[in-house]
Backbone as ProteinMPNN parsed JSONL, in Angstrom:
{"seq_chain_A": "MGMPNKVAEYLAFGLPVITSLHDGPVRRLCEGQEAGFLYTFGDATSLSRAMSSAVARWEARGRAAEARLQQLQRDTLDAARSTSSLADCLMSLASP", "coords_chain_A": {"N_chain_A": [[8.367, 26.313, 11.376], [5.583, 24.92, 9.806], [4.238, 21.739, 8.694], [3.16, 20.729, 5.461], [-0.186, 19.655, 5.176], [-0.902, 17.904, 3.166], [1.244, 16.176, 2.694], [1.276, 14.505, 4.976], [-1.236, 13.359, 4.615], [-0.895, 11.973, 2.172], [1.089, 10.093, 2.936], [-0.347, 8.721, 4.894], [-2.177, 7.346, 3.366], [-0.539, 5.712, 1.983], [0.558, 6.701, -0.328], [3.14, 7.702, -2.613], [5.756, 9.872, -1.517], [8.161, 12.123, -2.401], [11.02, 13.658, -1.327], [13.606, 16.078, -0.56], [16.814, 15.56, 1.038], [17.203, 17.646, 2.697], [17.109, 19.035, 5.879], [14.123, 19.067, 7.693], [10.569, 19.297, 8.49], [9.105, 17.691, 6.656], [10.971, 15.885, 5.655], [11.673, 14.56, 8.051], [9.263, 13.323, 8.644], [8.979, 11.618, 6.454], [11.158, 9.892, 6.611], [11.921, 6.552, 7.089], [9.398, 5.712, 6.407], [7.344, 3.626, 4.425], [6.35, 4.727, 2.091], [7.836, 6.972, 1.749], [10.356, 8.759, 0.082], [13.677, 9.738, -0.3], [15.962, 12.193, -1.587], [19.092, 13.655, -2.667], [19.355, 17.068, -2.638], [19.698, 18.917, -5.608], [21.022, 16.935, -6.971], [20.673, 15.193, -9.712], [20.835, 12.478, -10.35], [20.397, 11.229, -7.907], [17.773, 12.066, -7.429], [16.524, 10.813, -9.592], [16.921, 8.116, -8.868], [15.361, 8.026, -6.534], [12.833, 8.519, -7.605], [12.565, 6.322, -9.33], [12.582, 4.252, -7.452], [10.218, 4.841, -6.082], [8.295, 4.447, -8.1], [8.729, 1.723, -8.68], [8.056, 0.543, -6.207], [5.367, 1.313, -6.048], [4.297, -0.045, -8.258], [4.778, -2.674, -7.439], [3.131, -2.788, -5.186], [0.676, -2.613, -6.472], [0.64, -5.015, -7.917], [0.643, -6.826, -5.786], [-1.786, -6.177, -4.572], [-3.552, -6.9, -6.598], [-3.108, -9.66, -6.666], [-4.046, -10.326, -4.108], [-6.743, -9.679, -4.427], [-7.53, -11.526, -6.392], [-7.149, -13.876, -4.95], [-9.044, -13.519, -2.924], [-11.373, -13.567, -4.476], [-11.264, -16.21, -5.391], [-11.392, -17.626, -2.963], [-13.648, -16.717, -1.493], [-15.711, -15.878, -3.133], [-16.645, -17.939, -4.604], [-19.251, -19.691, -5.883], [-20.084, -22.415, -5.61], [-18.538, -23.31, -3.465], [-19.383, -21.535, -1.47], [-22.113, -22.193, -1.3], [-21.944, -24.833, -0.468], [-20.709, -24.469, 2.022], [-22.688, -23.006, 3.335], [-24.761, -24.866, 3.318], [-23.64, -26.854, 4.944], [-23.488, -25.443, 7.34], [-26.213, -24.936, 7.852], [-27.112, -27.568, 8.121], [-25.753, -28.343, 10.413], [-27.003, -26.725, 12.267], [-29.56, -27.741, 12.18], [-29.307, -30.302, 13.114], [-29.693, -32.262, 16.065]], "CA_chain_A": [[7.617, 26.167, 10.144], [4.721, 23.749, 9.842], [4.333, 20.788, 7.597], [1.955, 20.686, 4.644], [-1.085, 18.54, 5.489], [-0.972, 16.973, 2.041], [2.283, 15.152, 2.872], [0.775, 13.549, 5.969], [-2.358, 12.639, 4.004], [-0.342, 11.025, 1.199], [1.729, 8.998, 3.662], [-1.385, 7.951, 5.58], [-2.819, 6.471, 2.375], [0.485, 4.913, 1.32], [0.951, 7.294, -1.607], [4.549, 8.07, -2.557], [6.192, 11.246, -1.277], [9.583, 12.265, -2.679], [11.5, 14.922, -0.757], [15.062, 16.164, -0.47], [17.419, 15.24, 2.327], [17.279, 18.882, 3.475], [16.453, 18.813, 7.169], [12.862, 19.767, 7.871], [9.486, 18.426, 8.957], [8.7, 16.711, 5.644], [11.987, 14.821, 5.66], [11.556, 13.772, 9.286], [8.065, 12.49, 8.542], [9.162, 10.618, 5.405], [12.196, 8.926, 6.963], [11.445, 5.298, 7.657], [8.064, 5.38, 5.92], [7.382, 2.827, 3.2], [6.006, 5.569, 0.94], [8.684, 8.156, 1.737], [11.581, 8.587, -0.707], [14.534, 10.897, -0.107], [17.029, 12.393, -2.561], [20.004, 14.744, -2.365], [18.991, 18.277, -3.38], [20.641, 19.315, -6.649], [21.641, 15.745, -7.566], [19.674, 14.598, -10.608], [20.918, 11.017, -10.255], [19.733, 10.869, -6.656], [16.334, 12.251, -7.658], [16.096, 9.746, -10.501], [16.842, 6.871, -8.084], [14.193, 8.119, -5.645], [11.63, 8.379, -8.432], [12.508, 4.923, -9.783], [12.186, 3.441, -6.301], [8.798, 5.106, -5.815], [7.508, 3.777, -9.153], [8.845, 0.269, -8.487], [7.272, 0.15, -5.031], [3.957, 1.498, -6.4], [3.921, -1.162, -9.137], [4.767, -3.892, -6.618], [1.908, -2.746, -4.379], [-0.434, -2.913, -7.377], [0.653, -6.46, -8.192], [0.245, -7.512, -4.55], [-3.227, -5.949, -4.392], [-4.242, -7.719, -7.602], [-3.017, -11.053, -6.208], [-4.977, -10.482, -2.971], [-8.106, -9.648, -4.959], [-7.781, -12.813, -7.037], [-7.283, -14.872, -3.87], [-10.346, -13.267, -2.306], [-12.398, -14.06, -5.396], [-11.211, -17.675, -5.38], [-11.721, -18.195, -1.659], [-14.93, -16.318, -0.9], [-16.762, -15.582, -4.101], [-16.914, -19.161, -5.342], [-20.641, -20.038, -5.578], [-20.194, -23.801, -5.145], [-17.943, -23.382, -2.131], [-20.257, -20.81, -0.55], [-23.334, -22.971, -1.134], [-21.593, -25.995, 0.337], [-20.494, -24.002, 3.397], [-23.991, -22.638, 3.883], [-25.491, -26.108, 3.55], [-23.037, -27.477, 6.129], [-23.889, -24.647, 8.498], [-27.631, -25.191, 8.113], [-27.233, -28.946, 8.584], [-25.296, -28.386, 11.808], [-28.038, -26.086, 13.083], [-30.753, -28.586, 12.177], [-29.013, -31.552, 13.831], [-29.752, -32.134, 17.523]], "C_chain_A": [[6.822, 24.872, 10.205], [4.932, 22.844, 8.651], [3.049, 20.831, 6.787], [1.101, 19.453, 4.99], [-1.081, 17.485, 4.401], [0.054, 15.85, 2.193], [1.807, 14.087, 3.854], [-0.371, 12.727, 5.395], [-1.846, 11.598, 3.009], [0.281, 9.823, 1.915], [0.701, 8.116, 4.36], [-2.072, 6.971, 4.636], [-1.816, 5.636, 1.601], [0.895, 5.446, -0.034], [2.397, 7.772, -1.515], [4.764, 9.566, -2.342], [7.699, 11.273, -1.493], [10.009, 13.638, -2.177], [13.014, 14.894, -0.638], [15.528, 15.802, 0.937], [17.579, 16.477, 3.202], [16.484, 18.684, 4.759], [15.193, 19.67, 7.283], [11.77, 18.786, 8.251], [9.063, 17.369, 7.943], [9.693, 15.56, 5.619], [11.823, 13.947, 6.894], [10.333, 12.858, 9.233], [8.269, 11.352, 7.55], [10.184, 9.544, 5.759], [11.563, 7.691, 7.605], [10.035, 4.909, 7.227], [8.185, 4.611, 4.608], [7.137, 3.681, 1.961], [6.862, 6.831, 0.862], [10.001, 7.888, 1.024], [12.388, 9.875, -0.635], [15.595, 10.968, -1.2], [17.889, 13.574, -2.118], [19.66, 15.93, -3.258], [20.1, 18.636, -4.377], [21.301, 18.155, -7.372], [20.587, 15.007, -8.397], [19.672, 13.076, -10.533], [20.206, 10.527, -9.007], [18.218, 10.994, -6.789], [15.788, 11.146, -8.555], [15.957, 8.417, -9.762], [15.617, 6.877, -7.178], [12.903, 7.915, -6.435], [11.469, 6.943, -8.918], [12.068, 3.999, -8.651], [10.708, 3.609, -5.993], [7.919, 4.379, -6.832], [7.543, 2.264, -8.953], [8.007, -0.198, -7.308], [5.779, 0.255, -5.331], [3.476, 0.342, -7.273], [3.846, -2.465, -8.351], [3.514, -3.936, -5.753], [0.695, -3.09, -5.237], [-0.518, -4.403, -7.68], [0.194, -7.242, -6.964], [-1.258, -7.36, -4.318], [-4.03, -6.8, -5.375], [-4.234, -9.189, -7.178], [-3.969, -11.293, -5.035], [-6.421, -10.504, -3.448], [-8.451, -10.983, -5.616], [-7.96, -13.919, -5.999], [-8.641, -14.741, -3.191], [-11.466, -13.808, -3.186], [-12.434, -15.583, -5.403], [-11.768, -18.24, -4.08], [-13.131, -17.883, -1.178], [-16.044, -16.077, -1.899], [-17.077, -16.775, -5.006], [-18.301, -19.663, -4.935], [-20.772, -21.454, -5.022], [-19.661, -23.94, -3.726], [-18.848, -22.705, -1.107], [-21.53, -21.589, -0.27], [-23.076, -24.184, -0.247], [-21.398, -25.596, 1.802], [-21.807, -23.645, 4.064], [-24.794, -23.893, 4.204], [-24.956, -26.813, 4.797], [-23.474, -26.756, 7.402], [-25.349, -24.922, 8.864], [-27.859, -26.6, 8.646], [-26.807, -29.047, 10.041], [-26.305, -27.741, 12.75], [-29.268, -26.971, 13.226], [-30.539, -29.871, 12.97], [-29.05, -31.31, 15.343], [-28.434, -32.415, 18.189]], "O_chain_A": [[7.349, 23.839, 10.618], [5.696, 23.143, 7.734], [1.963, 20.956, 7.354], [1.621, 18.341, 5.082], [-1.241, 16.298, 4.685], [-0.232, 14.7, 1.86], [1.929, 12.892, 3.581], [-0.468, 11.528, 5.658], [-2.317, 10.461, 3.008], [0.03, 8.676, 1.546], [0.861, 6.897, 4.411], [-2.5, 5.895, 5.054], [-2.189, 4.928, 0.666], [1.516, 4.728, -0.818], [2.836, 8.203, -0.449], [4.057, 10.404, -2.902], [8.433, 10.529, -0.843], [9.429, 14.655, -2.556], [13.629, 13.827, -0.617], [14.743, 15.748, 1.884], [18.043, 16.37, 4.337], [15.341, 18.229, 4.735], [15.22, 20.866, 6.996], [12.011, 17.581, 8.327], [8.698, 16.259, 8.331], [9.3, 14.395, 5.568], [11.832, 12.72, 6.79], [10.378, 11.734, 9.732], [7.788, 10.242, 7.774], [10.097, 8.417, 5.271], [10.773, 7.794, 8.542], [9.532, 3.869, 7.651], [9.04, 4.922, 3.778], [7.667, 3.381, 0.891], [6.634, 7.675, -0.005], [10.685, 6.908, 1.321], [11.864, 10.963, -0.875], [16.071, 9.941, -1.683], [17.467, 14.39, -1.299], [19.672, 15.817, -4.484], [21.281, 18.654, -4.031], [22.072, 18.377, -8.306], [19.733, 14.298, -7.863], [18.617, 12.452, -10.64], [19.493, 9.525, -9.046], [17.473, 10.135, -6.321], [14.71, 10.608, -8.3], [15.002, 7.674, -9.988], [14.917, 5.87, -7.061], [11.992, 7.221, -5.982], [10.361, 6.407, -8.918], [11.279, 3.078, -8.863], [10.021, 2.637, -5.679], [6.916, 3.767, -6.465], [6.511, 1.599, -9.045], [7.324, -1.218, -7.395], [5.004, -0.609, -4.921], [2.386, -0.19, -7.063], [2.944, -3.272, -8.575], [2.9, -4.992, -5.598], [-0.214, -3.782, -4.778], [-1.603, -4.983, -7.699], [-0.558, -8.209, -7.086], [-1.924, -8.312, -3.911], [-5.068, -7.356, -5.016], [-5.243, -9.881, -7.317], [-4.622, -12.333, -4.967], [-7.234, -11.267, -2.928], [-9.545, -11.509, -5.414], [-8.817, -14.79, -6.15], [-9.306, -15.741, -2.918], [-12.401, -14.437, -2.69], [-13.511, -16.18, -5.42], [-12.523, -19.213, -4.089], [-13.748, -18.716, -0.514], [-17.216, -16.077, -1.524], [-17.706, -16.619, -6.053], [-18.512, -20.021, -3.777], [-21.504, -21.666, -4.055], [-20.266, -24.609, -2.889], [-19.059, -23.229, -0.013], [-21.983, -21.643, 0.873], [-23.888, -24.52, 0.616], [-21.859, -26.289, 2.71], [-22.012, -23.952, 5.239], [-25.436, -23.969, 5.252], [-25.733, -27.311, 5.612], [-23.788, -27.387, 8.411], [-25.68, -25.115, 10.034], [-28.7, -26.807, 9.521], [-27.435, -29.762, 10.821], [-26.446, -28.161, 13.898], [-29.938, -26.958, 14.258], [-31.505, -30.465, 13.449], [-28.527, -30.315, 15.843], [-28.334, -32.344, 19.414]]}, "name": "protein", "num_of_chains": 1, "seq": "MGMPNKVAEYLAFGLPVITSLHDGPVRRLCEGQEAGFLYTFGDATSLSRAMSSAVARWEARGRAAEARLQQLQRDTLDAARSTSSLADCLMSLASP"}
């Protein structure tokens, strides 16, 4: 039996995939993946834990991405810093 392409696509983009511990291609692909979450089939508590873990990891990724964006804005999109760097570069090119 083949594996649904959607699972591989979700994992490739870091999107969460929740699957049962039942042996199969989806489980084997999800094991050890940051976005793969496994639960015991028929166990609501296990499913709830997997879902909670997926949500927590997704929220953490969002916070990390926001922090990286703010750092990028501070470090590279600062007009004064960019102008100063450009001026330094031009001065070094103009100097013999």
